[in-house]
C-alpha positions in Angstrom: 0.0 0.0 0.0 1.4 3.4 -1.0 2.1 6.1 1.5 1.7 9.9 0.9 3.3 12.4 3.1 3.4 16.2 3.6 6.6 17.7 5.0 6.7 21.2 6.4 10.2 22.7 6.9 11.3 25.8 8.7 14.8 27.2 8.2 17.1 28.5 10.8 17.4 32.3 10.6 19.4 33.2 7.4 19.5 29.6 6.3 16.7 29.6 3.7 19.0 28.9 0.8 21.0 26.4 2.9 17.7 24.5 3.6 16.9 24.5 -0.1 20.4 23.2 -1.0 20.1 20.4 1.6 16.7 19.4 0.4 17.8 19.3 -3.2 20.5 16.8 -2.2 18.4 14.5 -0.1 15.3 14.5 -2.2 17.2 13.1 -5.2 17.5 9.9 -3.2 13.7 9.3 -3.0 13.4 7.7 -6.4 16.0 5.1 -5.5 13.7 4.0 -2.7 10.4 3.6 -4.6 9.3 7.2 -3.9 8.3 10.2 -5.9 8.3 13.9 -5.1 4.8 15.1 -6.1 5.3 18.8 -5.4 7.6 21.3 -3.7 6.5 24.8 -2.8 8.1 27.7 -1.0 6.8 30.6 1.1 8.6 33.7 2.2 8.8 32.2 5.6 7.2 35.2 7.3 5.4 34.8 10.6 5.4 31.2 11.6 5.1 29.8 8.1 7.3 27.0 6.9 9.8 28.0 4.2 9.2 24.8 2.2 6.3 22.4 1.8 6.8 19.1 0.2 4.4 16.3 -0.9 5.8 12.9 -1.7 4.7 9.3 -2.0 6.4 6.0 -1.4 5.4 2.5 -2.6 5.4 1.1 0.9 6.4 1.7 4.5 9.6 -0.4 3.7 10.4 2.0 0.9 10.0 5.0 3.2 12.1 3.3 5.8 14.8 2.7 3.2 14.9 6.3 2.3 14.9 7.5 6.0 17.8 5.1 6.8 19.8 5.7 3.6 23.4 6.2 4.7 23.9 9.1 2.3 21.0 10.9 3.8 22.1 10.2 7.4 25.7 11.4 6.5 24.2 14.9 5.9 22.7 15.1 9.5 25.1 17.9 10.5 24.2 19.9 7.5 20.5 19.3 8.2 20.9 20.4 11.8 22.7 23.6 10.7 20.0 24.7 8.3 16.7 23.2 9.5 15.0 24.6 12.6 11.9 22.5 12.6 10.2 19.8 10.6 6.6 18.5 10.6 5.8 15.3 8.7 2.3 14.1 8.3 0.5 11.3 6.5 -1.9 12.7 4.0 -4.4 11.5 1.3 -3.7 13.1 -2.1 -6.9 13.9 -4.1 -6.9 14.1 -7.9 
């Protein structure tokens, strides 16, 4: 059964481009794990808005687990911690 997720990302102050660069790197790994980036969107990050919103799908929980545990993704944890202030991940149902 496929899994659809929405990810909200907040950048650390002044790290909006760093967050985008980090996400560009790790999101390329998704397809190797049976996943697909459906959509990425950006805000100006004003107020308490996330700076990036992502929708993606995976073929299964095992595929998602494979992506989350990918050694290349985990090796970038320090970069992630430097640029990402907060992440919210939720299961969603995609219409259409």
